[in-house]
C-alpha positions as CSV (number, residue, x, y, z in Angstrom):
1,X,0.2,-0.1,0.0
2,X,1.5,3.5,-1.1
3,X,1.6,6.3,1.3
4,X,-1.0,8.0,-0.9
5,X,-3.3,5.1,-0.4
6,X,-2.6,5.1,3.4
7,X,-3.3,8.9,3.6
8,X,-6.6,8.8,1.7
9,X,-8.0,5.7,3.8
10,X,-7.1,7.1,6.9
11,X,-8.6,10.6,5.8
12,X,-11.8,8.8,4.7
13,X,-12.0,6.7,7.7
14,X,-11.5,9.4,10.1
15,X,-14.2,11.6,8.3
16,X,-16.6,8.9,8.5
17,X,-15.9,8.3,12.3
18,X,-15.7,12.0,13.1
19,X,-19.3,12.6,11.7
20,X,-20.4,9.4,13.4
21,X,-19.2,11.1,16.7
22,X,-21.8,13.9,16.4
23,X,-24.6,11.7,16.5
24,X,-27.8,13.7,17.3
25,X,-28.7,11.3,20.3
26,X,-25.6,12.3,22.0
27,X,-26.1,15.9,23.2
28,X,-26.4,18.2,26.1
29,X,-29.8,19.5,27.1
30,X,-29.6,22.0,29.8
31,X,-26.4,20.9,30.8
32,X,-27.3,17.3,31.4
33,X,-26.5,14.4,29.1
34,X,-29.6,12.5,27.4
35,X,-30.0,9.6,29.3
36,X,-29.4,6.9,26.8
37,X,-26.6,4.4,27.8
38,X,-26.4,2.8,24.2
39,X,-25.7,6.5,22.8
40,X,-22.7,6.9,25.3
41,X,-21.3,3.8,24.5
42,X,-21.6,4.5,20.7
43,X,-20.0,7.9,21.2
44,X,-17.1,6.7,23.5
45,X,-16.2,3.8,20.7
46,X,-16.6,6.0,17.8
47,X,-14.7,8.8,19.5
48,X,-12.0,6.5,20.5
49,X,-11.6,4.9,16.9
50,X,-11.5,8.8,15.5
51,X,-8.7,9.7,18.0
52,X,-6.7,6.6,16.9
53,X,-7.3,7.7,13.4
54,X,-6.5,11.3,14.3
55,X,-3.0,10.4,15.7
56,X,-2.5,8.1,12.7
57,X,-3.0,10.8,10.5
58,X,-0.8,13.4,12.2
59,X,2.1,10.5,12.1
60,X,1.6,10.0,8.4
61,X,1.6,13.9,7.7
62,X,4.5,14.6,10.3
63,X,7.2,15.1,7.5
64,X,5.3,18.0,6.6
65,X,4.7,19.4,9.9
66,X,8.2,19.2,10.6
67,X,9.7,20.6,7.5
68,X,7.0,23.4,7.5
69,X,8.0,24.0,11.2
70,X,11.8,24.5,10.1
71,X,10.8,26.6,7.2
72,X,8.9,28.9,9.6
73,X,11.7,29.3,11.9
74,X,13.8,30.2,9.1
75,X,11.2,32.9,7.6
76,X,11.1,31.1,4.4
77,X,7.3,30.5,4.3
78,X,4.8,32.2,2.1
79,X,1.7,33.6,3.9
80,X,-0.6,30.8,2.6
81,X,1.8,28.1,4.2
82,X,2.1,30.0,7.5
83,X,-1.8,30.0,8.0
84,X,-2.1,26.3,6.8
85,X,0.8,25.4,9.3
86,X,-1.1,27.6,12.2
87,X,-4.4,25.9,11.7
88,X,-3.0,22.3,11.7
89,X,-1.1,23.1,14.9
90,X,-4.5,24.6,16.3
91,X,-6.1,21.4,15.2
92,X,-3.5,19.2,16.8
93,X,-3.9,21.3,20.3
94,X,-7.7,21.4,20.0
95,X,-8.1,17.7,19.3
96,X,-5.4,16.8,21.8
97,X,-7.4,18.8,24.6
98,X,-10.9,17.3,23.2
99,X,-9.3,13.6,23.5
100,X,-8.0,14.1,26.9
101,X,-11.1,15.9,27.9
102,X,-13.1,13.0,26.6
103,X,-11.2,10.5,28.5
104,X,-11.4,12.1,31.6
105,X,-15.0,13.0,31.1
106,X,-15.7,9.1,30.7
107,X,-15.0,9.0,34.7
108,X,-18.0,11.2,35.2
109,X,-20.1,9.8,32.4
110,X,-19.4,6.1,33.5
111,X,-18.1,6.2,36.9
112,X,-20.2,9.1,38.3
113,X,-17.2,10.9,39.5
114,X,-18.8,14.3,40.2
115,X,-15.3,16.5,40.1
116,X,-15.1,15.5,36.2
117,X,-18.3,17.0,35.5
118,X,-16.6,20.3,34.2
119,X,-14.7,18.3,31.4
120,X,-18.0,17.5,29.6
121,X,-18.4,21.0,28.6
122,X,-14.7,21.3,27.8
123,X,-15.2,18.4,25.8
124,X,-18.1,20.1,24.1
125,X,-16.4,23.4,23.3
126,X,-13.1,21.9,21.8
127,X,-15.6,19.4,19.8
128,X,-17.3,22.6,18.2
129,X,-13.8,24.6,17.8
130,X,-12.5,21.4,16.3
131,X,-15.2,21.1,13.9
132,X,-14.7,24.6,12.7
133,X,-10.9,23.9,12.6
134,X,-11.4,20.6,10.6
135,X,-13.6,22.5,8.1
136,X,-11.0,25.2,7.7
137,X,-8.0,22.6,7.4
138,X,-10.2,20.5,4.6
139,X,-10.7,23.9,2.5
140,X,-7.2,24.5,2.9
141,X,-6.0,21.2,1.6
142,X,-8.8,20.9,-1.1
143,X,-6.3,20.7,-3.9
144,X,-4.6,18.1,-2.3
145,X,-7.6,16.0,-1.5
146,X,-8.9,16.3,-5.2
147,X,-5.5,15.2,-6.6
148,X,-5.6,12.1,-4.5
149,X,-9.0,11.2,-6.4
150,X,-7.9,12.1,-9.6
151,X,-4.7,9.9,-9.4
152,X,-6.6,7.2,-8.3
153,X,-9.1,7.4,-11.2
154,X,-6.2,7.5,-13.5
155,X,-4.4,4.7,-11.8
């Protein structure tokens, strides 16, 4: 499997699971979780798979992050690449916080540990911010995404 095939496979799977993690049954109503144990388990499983795919995505694209990070320090980047890099780094930070808050919030949702209740709000806020950043990220990389599909049709 080529790196291009791995990238697009991980990206497609991550997109599917990311969308599934926003299942309507899993939402906040007046600050209280809708009582649906199956929706909670579904969200945890799908969110965990999405997190693993996120880390794989970052790992696969690490060379770009490293090379652009080095070029940024030397001042050899155009404005578009600088913004793409900033959005990518913001995504990594926001989703890292989201994943950690989600893991910790499970202690409240499953274990009833009251001290962890506030992490549900942090998890929701970072999920919303992350969604906005993902949309910007996809827009910034739309040419590359389209090229994956053009190349695979030609092959």
